[in-house]
C-alpha positions in Angstrom: -6.3 16.0 12.3 -5.1 14.2 9.2 -5.6 15.0 5.7 -5.0 13.3 2.3 -1.3 14.2 2.2 -0.8 13.2 5.8 -1.1 14.4 9.3 -0.1 18.0 9.9 2.2 17.1 12.8 4.1 14.6 10.6 2.9 11.7 13.0 -0.1 9.5 12.6 -3.0 10.7 14.8 -6.1 9.1 13.1 -8.3 7.7 16.0 -10.6 4.9 15.1 -14.3 5.6 15.4 -16.4 3.3 17.6 -17.9 0.5 15.6 -21.8 0.2 15.8 -23.1 -2.8 17.9 -25.2 -5.5 16.5 -25.0 -8.0 13.7 -26.4 -5.5 11.0 -23.9 -2.7 11.6 -22.3 -1.1 8.5 -19.0 -2.2 7.4 -16.3 0.3 8.4 -15.4 2.7 5.5 -11.9 2.0 4.1 -9.5 4.8 3.9 -5.7 5.2 2.5 -3.5 3.8 5.2 -1.3 6.5 7.0 1.9 7.2 5.3 0.9 5.4 2.0 2.8 6.4 -1.1 1.3 8.8 -3.4 -0.7 7.5 -6.5 0.7 9.4 -9.5 -1.2 9.1 -12.8 1.3 9.1 -15.8 -0.7 10.8 -18.5 0.5 10.4 -22.2 -0.1 12.7 -25.1 -0.1 16.5 -25.7 -1.4 18.3 -22.5 -4.6 20.3 -22.8 -7.7 21.2 -20.8 -9.7 18.1 -22.2 -6.7 15.8 -21.3 -6.5 17.4 -17.7 -10.3 17.2 -17.3 -10.2 13.3 -18.1 -7.2 12.7 -15.8 -8.9 14.6 -12.8 -12.2 12.6 -13.3 -10.2 9.4 -13.4 -8.5 10.4 -10.2 -11.6 11.6 -8.6 -13.1 8.1 -9.1 -10.0 6.6 -7.4 -10.3 8.8 -4.5 -14.0 8.1 -4.1 -13.0 4.3 -3.8 -10.3 4.9 -1.3 -10.8 8.1 0.8 -7.6 9.8 2.0 -5.7 8.7 -1.0 -3.0 11.2 -2.0 -3.4 11.3 -5.8 -1.4 13.4 -8.2 -1.2 14.0 -12.0 2.1 14.0 -14.0 2.1 14.5 -17.7 4.6 12.7 -19.9 5.0 15.7 -22.0 4.2 18.3 -19.3 5.8 21.9 -19.3 6.2 22.1 -15.5 3.9 25.2 -15.5 0.4 24.7 -16.3 0.9 21.0 -16.9 3.5 19.5 -14.4 5.8 16.9 -15.8 5.8 13.5 -14.4 9.4 13.9 -13.0 8.4 17.3 -11.3 5.4 15.5 -9.7 7.6 12.7 -8.3 10.2 15.2 -7.2 7.7 17.1 -5.3 6.1 14.1 -3.6 9.6 13.0 -2.4 10.4 16.6 -1.1 7.1 16.6 0.8 7.7 13.2 2.5 11.1 14.2 3.5 9.6 17.3 5.0 7.0 15.4 6.9 9.7 12.9 8.1 11.8 15.7 9.3 8.8 17.3 11.4 8.1 13.9 12.8 11.7 13.6 13.9 11.7 16.9 15.7 8.4 16.1 17.5 9.9 12.8 18.6 12.9 14.6 20.1 10.6 16.6 22.3 9.0 13.5 23.7 10.2 11.2 26.5 11.3 7.7 25.6 8.2 6.2 26.8 6.1 8.7 24.8 8.1 8.1 21.6 7.8 4.4 22.0 4.2 4.6 22.3 3.9 6.3 18.9 2.6 3.8 16.3 4.9 3.1 13.3 4.1 4.7 10.0 3.8 2.0 7.1 5.9 2.5 4.0 8.0 5.3 5.7 11.1 3.7 4.1 9.2 2.3 0.9 8.4 3.9 -2.3 7.5 7.8 -2.3 4.9 6.9 -5.1 3.3 4.3 -7.2 3.2 5.6 -11.0 0.1 4.1 -12.8 0.3 4.7 -16.6 -3.0 5.8 -18.2 -2.9 3.3 -20.9 -5.3 0.6 -21.7 -2.6 -1.5 -23.4 1.1 -1.8 -23.8 3.0 0.9 -25.8 6.7 0.1 -25.6 7.7 3.7 -26.9 5.5 5.5 -24.3 6.4 3.2 -21.5 10.0 3.8 -22.2 9.5 7.5 -21.7 7.5 7.0 -18.6 10.2 4.5 -17.2 13.0 7.1 -18.0 11.1 10.0 -16.3 10.8 7.8 -13.2 14.5 7.1 -13.3 15.5 10.7 -14.0 13.5 12.0 -11.1 15.8 10.1 -8.8 13.0 9.0 -6.5 12.1 5.9 -5.0 8.9 5.2 -7.1 7.3 2.0 -8.4 6.0 1.8 -11.9 3.0 -0.5 -12.6 1.8 -2.2 -15.9 -0.7 -0.7 -18.0 -4.4 -1.2 -17.3 -5.3 -4.1 -19.7 -6.1 -6.6 -20.7 -9.0 -6.7 -18.2 -12.7 -8.0 -18.3 -13.7 -4.3 -17.0 -12.2 -2.9 -20.1 -14.5 -5.2 -22.2 -17.4 -3.8 -20.2 -16.3 -0.3 -21.0 -16.0 -1.0 -24.6 -19.4 -2.7 -24.7 -20.9 0.6 -23.0 -19.2 3.0 -25.4 -20.4 1.0 -28.4 -24.0 1.0 -27.0 -23.8 4.7 -26.3 -23.0 5.1 -30.1 -25.8 2.9 -31.0 -23.6 0.1 -32.5 -24.4 -2.5 -30.0 -27.1 -3.6 -27.8 -26.8 -2.4 -24.1 -27.9 -5.8 -22.8 -27.9 -9.2 -24.8 -30.8 -10.3 -22.5 -33.2 -7.8 -24.0 -35.4 -9.0 -26.8 -35.3 -5.9 -29.0 -32.6 -5.2 -31.6 -30.6 -2.1 -32.6 -30.9 -1.4 -36.3 -27.5 0.1 -36.4 -25.7 -2.7 -34.3 -22.5 -3.9 -35.9 -22.0 -7.5 -36.7 -18.3 -7.1 -36.7 -15.9 -5.1 -34.4 -12.5 -3.6 -35.2 -10.8 -3.1 -31.9 -8.3 -0.3 -32.6 -5.2 0.3 -30.5 -1.9 1.8 -30.6 1.7 0.3 -29.9 2.1 -2.0 -32.8 2.0 -5.9 -32.6 2.4 -6.0 -28.8 -0.4 -3.8 -28.4 -2.5 -5.8 -30.9 -1.9 -9.2 -29.2 -3.0 -7.7 -25.7 -5.9 -6.1 -27.2 -6.9 -9.5 -28.7 -7.4 -10.9 -25.2 -9.9 -8.1 -24.2 -11.4 -8.5 -27.9 -12.3 -12.1 -26.9 -14.2 -11.0 -23.9 -16.0 -8.3 -25.9 -16.8 -10.8 -28.7 -18.4 -13.0 -25.9 -20.4 -10.2 -24.6 -21.7 -9.1 -28.1 -21.8 -12.5 -29.7 -20.1 -10.9 -32.9 -16.6 -11.3 -34.3 -14.0 -8.9 -32.8 -10.5 -8.4 -34.4 -7.7 -6.2 -33.1 -5.6 -3.8 -35.2 -3.0 -1.1 -34.8 -3.9 2.5 -35.7 -0.2 3.2 -36.1 0.6 0.3 -38.5 0.0 1.4 -42.2 -2.9 -0.4 -43.7 -3.8 -2.5 -40.6 -7.3 -1.1 -40.0 -8.1 -1.7 -43.8 -6.9 -5.2 -43.9 -8.9 -5.9 -40.6 -12.0 -4.6 -42.1 -11.6 -6.5 -45.3 -11.0 -9.6 -43.2 -14.1 -9.1 -41.2 -16.2 -8.4 -44.4 -14.7 -11.5 -46.0 -15.9 -13.6 -43.4 -19.5 -12.3 -43.6 -19.6 -9.3 -41.6 -21.7 -6.6 -43.3 -21.8 -3.7 -40.8 -18.6 -2.9 -39.0 -17.8 -0.6 -36.2 -14.5 0.6 -34.8 -14.0 0.5 -31.0 -11.2 2.5 -29.8 -9.1 0.3 -27.2 -7.7 3.6 -26.0 -8.2 5.9 -23.1 -7.9 9.0 -25.3 -4.9 11.2 -24.7 -2.4 8.5 -26.1 -3.7 8.8 -29.7 -2.6 11.5 -32.1 -5.3 13.9 -33.2 -6.9 12.8 -36.5 -5.8 9.3 -36.3 -9.1 7.9 -35.3 -11.1 9.7 -37.9 -8.5 8.5 -40.8 -9.0 4.9 -39.4 -12.9 5.2 -39.7 -12.5 6.6 -43.2 -10.1 3.8 -44.1 -12.5 1.0 -42.9 -15.6 2.9 -44.0 -17.5 2.4 -40.8 -18.7 4.2 -37.6 -16.9 4.3 -34.4 -17.6 4.6 -30.7 -15.8 7.1 -28.4 -12.5 6.2 -26.6 -12.9 4.8 -23.2 -12.1 8.1 -21.5 -13.2 8.5 -17.9 -15.6 5.7 -17.8 -15.7 4.6 -14.1 -14.0 1.4 -14.4 -10.9 3.2 -15.6 -10.6 4.9 -12.2 -11.1 1.6 -10.4 -8.5 -0.2 -12.6 -6.0 2.7 -11.8 -6.8 2.2 -8.0 -6.4 -1.6 -8.4 -2.9 -1.2 -9.9 -1.9 1.0 -7.1 -3.4 -1.3 -4.4 -1.7 -4.4 -5.9 1.6 -2.7 -5.9 1.3 -2.0 -2.1 -0.5 -5.3 -1.3 -3.6 -3.4 0.1 -6.8 -5.4 0.2 -9.8 -3.4 -1.1 -13.1 -5.3 -1.4 -14.4 -3.1 -4.0 -11.4 -4.1 -6.3 -11.6 -7.9 -5.8 -13.1 -10.0 -8.5 -11.5 -10.4 -11.9 -7.7 -10.5 -11.6 -5.7 -7.7 -13.3 -2.9 -9.0 -15.5 
């Protein structure tokens, strides 16, 4: 039998189930292809129980979308004990693939030429060991340099994807977090109003000007959903939040809200609280493990490998 990390024998033995007859049969459930590279989630920030819980929930969502997926978590600042570093996770994935290949070769040696020739090829057996997906909503050049360096230092054949945004699904997640905090209506089509709803949104990110520009794309999508002005600002640029708040108030917004364009682990403790104090407004929670985050992580993985998954079709990932 096969399992998430591959068949026990090292060879693909998954047998197709018979399809139900008739025009109304259920579609066959999709599963990760045999031999597919591991999905490794690169988690930034200081590791801790909350960060681990968030990362595990994101990966659980990805696995539910693609059963059989070999999914692992590597921490950019891991200690290789309780929180394995990204490099250590990649090295382990490479070691396990080599062991599976060795077992497969030994089994092939025991077969006749006809039997060996009848065995199906294992896709990606010479491709990347893993696809590394950064747990970042927007670009952060400093963090991406560290992730890229960890991949290089591991000396494994791993592919690194872009960050998750900008993407319409992130605008959806921001809208949900604002509505959960009572700062936006959950649905513009509803006729009632929310007394605490903001009439101006500060989209807070980290990563400097590059991150602000990328967040601005998602901000336009959020503005269209809420029908209020949305401006992006960097938490890690002195005075940027205060200047953005002043700009919004100067254009007529009286009740502001701060929406973190962040997953959570990548922002330093206390930075969001300082920003809300600076802007003198309420804030929603970071995106966290909202369901679309897991779907976007899987989408990045699938796109890197050219895997077609109908649940991931629709809005393109940039």
